[in-house]
N, C-alpha and C positions, 0 to 999 in steps of 0.2 A: 503494500499500500504506500510505502514511502518512496519506491523507486520512481524514476522519471517516466517510465512508461504509464504509470497510473497517474502521476501528478500532471503529465501533459494532456491528459483527457480534459474535455471541458466539464463544467459542472453538470450540464445536461447529459452528457455521455455517462458520467458516474451515476447520476440519478437513475437513467434508463436501465443501467446494468443492476443496480440494487433493486429497483422497482419490478423489473421484469425478468431477471435472471439471465443466464446464458444457457441455452438448450445444450444438451449433451456434454456439459462439462462439469456438472455437479454443483454449479452455482444456482441455487434455487431463487425463485421470485420472492421478495419479501414485502412488496407493496400491496396495498389495499385499493379497490376500485376508487376512482375519483381523486380527490386531493390527498396527498400523502406527506404530511409534514415530517413523519419519522424518517422517511428516506432522505428528505432534504437535510435533516439534522446529521444523518450519516454522511452525507457529502461534505458538510462543514467539518465533521470530525476527521475524515480522511484528509482534507486539505491541511488540517492542523498537525497531523501525524509528523511531518518532517521537523516541526519546530518544538515538538514536546520536550519538556524538561525531564531529567531524571526523577524530580519530585512529583511530577504529574504521573509518571509511569508508576511509581510506587503507590500513590493514591488510588490508581485503577486496579491493583492487584487483587483486591478482595472481590472484584466484579468478573475476574477471569474464571471460565469453566475448569473444573477439576475432574480428573478421572476417578473411578472408583478406588484405584489403588493409591492415588494421592490423598483421597479423603481418609482412607484407612490408615495411611501413614500418619497423617496429622492427628487423627484420633489416638493412635498408639502413643505419639509423642506427648500429647496432652494428658493422657492417663498416666504416663511415666512421670511427667513433671508434677502433676497434682497428687497422684496416689503412690509414687514410687515403684509402680508395678511394670516390670519389663515386658514388652510385647511378646507374645507366644511366636515361636519360629514356625512359619508355614512352609513346609517343604514338600515338594512334589516328588514322589518316588518314581524313578525310571527303571524299567526292567530290561 
């Protein structure tokens, strides 16, 4: 999103991609019929990405999606820090 290929697109092109998706690429359409202010907000966000400060990135971390493994690891860490219990080792046996 920070690369020049994206940043060189017009706002309208970025909006169109967000709103309508790109067929056969895995990029779904996110827009709703009619006026779609959320897609325009994403255009503004994409435009801001190259200037984002490390502090802004840090502030956004809680909003990043996490995998089940990442959530489990965080829960294990919190349990250890709060209760002093080491996480159980989960090993897969290979035959």
